[in-house]
C-alpha positions as a Python dict, from the first residue, in 0.01 Angstrom:
ca = {
    (1, 'X'): (0, 0, 0),
    (2, 'X'): (-331, -173, -45),
    (3, 'X'): (-473, 163, -149),
    (4, 'X'): (-220, 190, -432),
    (5, 'X'): (-296, -164, -544),
    (6, 'X'): (-666, -78, -570),
    (7, 'X'): (-586, 244, -759),
    (8, 'X'): (-373, 57, -1014),
    (9, 'X'): (-644, -209, -1046),
    (10, 'X'): (-903, 58, -1125),
    (11, 'X'): (-666, 216, -1378),
    (12, 'X'): (-622, -126, -1540),
    (13, 'X'): (-999, -177, -1567),
    (14, 'X'): (-1055, 167, -1717),
    (15, 'X'): (-768, 121, -1963),
    (16, 'X'): (-901, -220, -2065),
    (17, 'X'): (-1248, -80, -2127),
    (18, 'X'): (-1102, 198, -2341),
    (19, 'X'): (-890, -50, -2537),
    (20, 'X'): (-543, 35, -2407),
    (21, 'X'): (-424, -321, -2358),
    (22, 'X'): (-58, -232, -2293),
    (23, 'X'): (-140, 14, -2019),
    (24, 'X'): (-401, -221, -1874),
    (25, 'X'): (-153, -509, -1858),
    (26, 'X'): (115, -298, -1696),
    (27, 'X'): (-125, -150, -1441),
    (28, 'X'): (-263, -492, -1350),
    (29, 'X'): (89, -630, -1303),
    (30, 'X'): (179, -339, -1075),
    (31, 'X'): (-144, -388, -880),
    (32, 'X'): (-71, -759, -840),
    (33, 'X'): (284, -696, -715),
    (34, 'X'): (167, -432, -467),
    (35, 'X'): (-105, -664, -339),
    (36, 'X'): (141, -950, -285),
    (37, 'X'): (384, -718, -105),
    (38, 'X'): (96, -596, 113),
    (39, 'X'): (1, -953, 203),
    (40, 'X'): (359, -1047, 292),
    (41, 'X'): (402, -738, 509),
    (42, 'X'): (65, -795, 677),
    (43, 'X'): (155, -1156, 762),
    (44, 'X'): (496, -1053, 897),
    (45, 'X'): (334, -779, 1102),
    (46, 'X'): (82, -1021, 1251),
    (47, 'X'): (348, -1278, 1336),
    (48, 'X'): (576, -1023, 1499),
    (49, 'X'): (285, -880, 1697),
    (50, 'X'): (200, -1217, 1847),
    (51, 'X'): (554, -1302, 1953),
    (52, 'X'): (606, -983, 2157),
}
């Protein structure tokens, strides 16, 4: 999931450099959402691993 977040972030940077602001904004929002989901799942995974 972190891999997809990085891919969308790179797409956002390339789109911003080329002037596609709509695509860049959408890609950065998707990257942000994927990153937050990754962090939540990583924290849950760490907490569950310690309690077992």
